[in-house]
C-alpha positions, -999 to +999 in steps of 0.1 A: +016+013-584+001+048-591+012+082-579+004+093-543-001+128-531-010+141-496-017+179-499-018+200-468-044+225-481-076+225-501-062+248-529-033+224-533-056+194-535-079+212-561-049+221-582-038+184-582-073+173-592-073+198-621-041+184-633-052+148-625-068+124-628-065+115-591-088+095-569-096+115-538-093+093-507-097+097-469-104+067-448-101+042-476-122+016-457-140+006-489-112+013-514-085-009-500-105-040-491-117-041-527-080-043-539-068-069-514-052-090-541-028-063-553-015-028-549-038+001-559-029+012-595-048+045-593-032+078-587-044+086-551-050+120-535-049+116-497-072+142-481-064+134-445-040+163-440-065+191-449-079+206-417-109+224-433-123+190-444-127+178-408-152+187-381-188+196-375-198+233-373-232+249-364-244+283-374-278+301-377-288+282-409-278+247-397-249+223-396-219+217-417-202+182-416-168+183-431-164+155-457-134+140-439-152+139-406-151+103-392-180+083-379-164+083-345-165+121-345-202+120-352-208+095-324-189+117-299-203+151-311-230+169-291-259+170-316-296+176-312-323+148-316-325+157-353-293+137-357-302+107-335-306+086-366-273+096-380-256+088-347-273+054-347-260+046-382-225+057-372-225+032-343-233+004-368-208+012-396-183-016-391-164-018-359-144+008-339-115+007-363-137+014-393-156+042-374-122+058-365-111+059-402-142+059-423-155+093-433-189+108-441-178+120-476-162+086-484-193+067-474-215+090-496-191+090-526-187+052-525-225+052-534-232+017-523-269+009-522-263-004-487-244+026-474-257+033-439-252+071-441-271+078-473-307+072-461-300+094-431-288+123-454-319+118-476-342+120-445-323+151-433-327+167-468-290+173-468-269+190-494-234+181-507-208+208-512-184+202-541-153+222-550-130+223-580-102+247-590-127+267-611-159+267-591-180+256-561-215+241-562-241+225-540-263+195-548-291+178-528-280+143-518-309+130-539-293+145-570-258+136-560-261+098-556-271+085-590-269+048-588-248+018-576-213+033-572-223+064-593-224+100-582-227+134-598-191+143-588-170+155-617-135+141-621-119+174-610-141+179-579-137+171-543-167+167-519-159+192-491-189+190-468-224+179-462-249+205-450-281+201-431-305+231-428-320+239-394-356+226-392-385+250-384-394+234-352-388+205-328-374+176-348-361+141-341-350+112-361-345+074-361-324+048-380-332+011-381-310-015-398-316-052-405-286-075-411-276-111-406-261-100-372-260-069-351-227-054-361-200-057-388-226-066-415-239-051-447-275-040-445-303-062-459-328-033-453-324+000-435-348+029-427-341+065-417-369+088-407-370+125-396-400+144-384-407+179-372-435+183-346-458+210-334-465+218-298-493+191-297-470+164-310-484+163-345-461+159-374-456+191-394-431+176-419-417+141-424-391+124-445-387+086-446-359+069-467-353+032-473-319+018-482-306-015-496-339-020-515-330-002-547-299+009-566-301+041-546-318+047-512-353+062-519-378+083-500-415+073-496-434+104-506-469+090-503-462+080-466-445+113-459-477+132-471-500+110-450-480+116-418-484+153-419-510+164-393-509+131-375-492+118-345-467+090-352-487+058-357-473+026-374-509+019-386-505+048-410-479+028-430-495+009-459-478-017-482-485+005-512-462+031-497-432+009-506-441+010-543-410+032-552-387+004-540-371-022-563-355-048-541-334-076-556-326-112-548-290-117-536-270-138-511-283-116-482-320-120-489-347-123-515-366-094-530-398-106-513-381-108-479-366-074-483-400-058-492-416-075-462-388-065-439-389-029-452-426-026-443-419-039-408-389-015-403-408+015-416-436+008-392-411+004-363-394+037-373-426+056-372-434+041-339-400+050-326-405+087-337-434+088-312-409+081-284 
């Protein structure tokens, strides 16, 4: 059994990380099930007693989601339509117990290809705040999640928040997920889309991300470019738009099935943006 610390402040936590190595942990909803056959042998740094890592704040530039904010807090927060997709994902992450304990930062740092939060952060063009005892830095989510269970977080760093900039107009989002059943299931395919609209209902800017079809969730730049200046229409989505994806065969579905399902879900997501 490794060491266990539960600091009450961020400076205390960063000092421990500098002296580490410690594994920062909040909800533990992925960490503990993976070690069901024995006690964790890592040195754990419990972040749940640090107030500044919790909560959602809004200012003139946008929104800041504390890394230890739970999915239940996202569900219950008063947020604009820009975050409708993130809220939809929050409702489908496990059951109520997982939503009460699982955190935004933990879901992102776990870096599962099927993590429901990551496509939404990509579509929101979000940034990750990281802190260590010696510096602070910010990375786009696309540069933070590097692969299956791999991120750009240094061993001495803690993810403190996820930031989303305020869009330059009316914006809304959508999240769609395909699994073997409605809830308590790992995604086979998922799609997050965010669009900003002008007064006539035409798309000014769009971001579309697909998860569980590559080692990391990926955006579809060709489709995003084609959507600009148009009203949301699923007919605009072409099979070639999914070229960046690299789905695999596994117990949840074949690569061919995933690619076909992704095309259908992307079209449905664009259609949903119109509503």
